[in-house]
N, C-alpha and C positions, 0 to 999 in steps of 0.2 A: 726469663733472661732476655737481655737486650744487647745488641752489638751495633757496631758503627763501621762503616766502610768509606774511605774517601772516594770521591768521584773524580776520576782522572788525575788522582794525586792532589786534588784541592778540596777544601771544604767550600760550603757556600760563603765565600769571603765577603768582607764588608766592601763590595765593589759598586760600580755604577748601577748595575741592574738592582742590587739590594737597596741602594739609596733610593731608586725610584719607587720600589715597593714601600719603603719606609714613608717617603714623602706622600704617597698616595693614601696611606693610613692616616697621616696627620691631616690631610685635606678633605678626605671623604666625610661628608656629614654623618654617614652611617657609623663611623668609628671615631671621629674626632672627639665627639663629646665624651665618649667613654674614656678616651686616653686622657683627656683633661682632668676627669674625675678620679681616675686612677692616680694620676700625678698628685692631686691634692691629698689623696688617702696616704700616699707615701710621705707627703710633707708632714702629716700628722701621726705618723706611725713610730712606735718605739720598738715594735717586734713584727717580723714578717715570716710567714712560712710559705715556701714554694714546694708544691707537690708535682714531680715531674715524671714523664713517661717517655716512650720511644719516639714520640712526636718531636721532642726537643732535640735528641740526637739525630733525628732525620736530617736536620740542617748540617750535619757533619757527614751525611751520606748513608744514614742508617738503612740497612735492608730489612724489611719486615719479615716475619715468618711466613704469613699467608698472603694471598693476593698476587696480583700482577707484579712480577719482578722480585717477589719474596724468595727467601731462602728455600721455602717449602710450598711451592705453588700446588703440588699435587696433594690428593687427600692422604696418601701414605708416603713414607720415606722409601728409599730403595731397599730398606731391610724389611718392608712389608708391614710396618706398624705406623700408627700416627706419630708425629713428632712428639706429642705429649707423652706418649709411652716410651719413645726412644730417649727422651731427656727426663726420665723419672728416676727416683731413688731406687725403685724396684729393678730398673734395668741396670742401673749402676752396680747393684749388688749381684746380679745374676749373669749379665753379659756386659762387663765393663767395657769391652772393646767397641760395642755398638754405641753405648752412651757416650764414651769419650770421643768417638769419631764425630758426633754431632756437636758436642762441646767444642772440640777443636775447630769445627767448621764456623762456629759463631766467633770464636776468638780471631780466626783468620779475617773475618769480616770487620772486626774491631781494630785489627792491627794497623798502626800508623795513623789512626784517626786523631784529629785535634779538636779541641773545644771550638765550638762556633760562637758567633756574637751573642747568642742567647745565653750560653754558659757564662760568658764574660760579664754580661749585664747582671746576672744574678750574683756573681762574685763581687761585682762593684757595688751593688746595693748593700751587700754584706759588710763593705767597708765603711758605709755611711750609717747604716742602721745596725748597731751592735748585735742585737739579738735577732739575727737572720739564720733560719734553718732551712736546709733542704731535705725533703723526704723524696727519694728517687727509687724508681723500680729498675732503673738501667744498671747494668753490670759492667759498664765500660770504663768507669773511672774518671769520666771527663769533667764532672763537677769539681773534684779535687784538683785535677790537672789545670783548671781555670783559676784556681785560687779560692774557691769556697771553703771555709773552715769548719762549719758545722754541717756535717752531711750524714744523714741516715740512709745507708744503703741497704734497703730493706730486703732486697733480694740477693745481696752479697756483691762480690767483685770477682770477676773471672780470672784476674791475675794473682789472687790470693790462693795459695794451696796448702793443703794439710794432709797428713797421713791419716788413714782410717783406723790405724791401730795405736800408734804411739804419739807422743806430743809434738813431733816434728812439724814445723810450719815454714813456709817460704813465700816469697813474692817474686814473681818473674816479670820481665818487661814484655815477653811475648812467648808463645809456644814454639817458636821457630826451631828451637834446639831441644825441644822436650820429646822423649819417647812417648808414643801414644799407644796404650795407656801408660801412664808413668807409675813407677814403683818407688818406694821409700828407699833411700840409700842407707838409712839407719837400720830399718828392720825388715825391709823387703815387702811390706804390705802395699796395697793399692793406695795411690795418692789421688785425691779429688780437689776440685775447686771449691772454694768457699762460696758457693752460689746455692740458691734454693731450687732444687729440682722439682718437677711435678710430683705432688703426693707428699712433699716434705713440709715440716714445720717451719715457720719463720724463725730466724735467729733470736734467741731470747733476749740478748743484750740490746739488740736494735729495737725490739719491741718495747722493752722496758724504758729506753731512752725516749722513744716516741710517746708513750703514755705519760711520762713525766713532763715532757714539753707541752703536749696537748693540755694536760691538767692546768698548767700555767696560763694557757690561752695565748692567742695571737692577735694583734691589732688588725692585720690584713692577711688573707689567705689566697694564694694563687694556685690554680690547677692548670697545668701546662702540658699539652701533648700526650694526655692520657685518657682512655675511655672510662676510667674510674669504676671498672667492674668489680674490683675487690673491695670488700667493705672497709678495710683499713685505709684505702686509698680515698674513698669517697667520705669517710668519717670527718676529717678536718673541715671540709667544705660545708657539710651539713651542720657541724658544730658551730662554725662561724655564723651561719645563716640564724641558728637558734639563738645565738648570743647577740644578734643584731649588729654584727661586724661585717666589714666589706669581704665579699668572696668574689674572685675574678677568675674567669676561665679564658684561656687562650687555646683554641682548637678550631680547625676548619670545619669539623662535623659536630653535630649535637651529640652529647654524652649522657651518662647516668646521672651527672651533677648539674647539668645545664639549667634545670628548673630551680636549683638552689642558689645560683650565683646572682649577685647584684649587677655585675658587669661582664659582658661576654664579647670577645674579639674573635670573629670567625677568620682567622689568619694563621699563617705559619708562625712558629714560636720565635725564631730569631729576629725577623723584621718587626714583629709586634713588640718584643722587648726593647729592641733598639728605639722604637717610636716612643715607648713609655719613658725610656731613659732621657731621650732628647727633650720630651715635654716636661720632665721633672727637673733636669739639671740645666738645661739651656734655655728654658722657656720658649721652646719651638712652638710656634703658633699652630695649634691643631684646628685650623679653620681654613 
């Protein structure tokens, strides 16, 4: 699960600081050539897949789970269990108040977040290249909020709720007025978010859609802001490499798919995507 938190009420806006980062990417010899080649790939592409992770929503203020400043810096939660156990299907079934407490904490971090320039660029590319798909691990809904039309939310969406007993479903704008844990107004059973908790299977409909689109192939595949540790997240990049098609990674750190990509930008997602957009649409000189 991935959430997003505004920083002082603002996203990383397309401001002067971000402009300087974008300009540096377009001028730096270490990145300029890659950006120019990526722009050419987009010129030639009739289909694009964006595989995205928490690093994209980080530019909307995403708090990570682990590490400095993360939601869960300590080894265990205050409940005495690792976050992977607290946010598991097992915990939801046996101690729903514990699981829901941590789900609500993640939703609180998402609340009020806005799409950043990276989300906007991906949506804008989708307006120009009709067969543009997004495969995201994030549960914050920001791709759809930015206007992307073809989105596979492989880990679900934290704002989609369903009853664990009856067919009742709903979508909420936030958990601000939700009883935690919530119970179904129709049958009284526990309600849960439509997200993939630890130890649970991926949603069959999303997997089916992903497999169908991957079988058709993509002219260009981007991997953005994800460590690509899950096989189904790494697979599109590996498949692109095997098919001799461009695979592009945007990530400040090396990942499980870095060895498979044809172009790699060691940068934050939002400014890197803006630099690519300028080079592709405005002919900004990456030199």
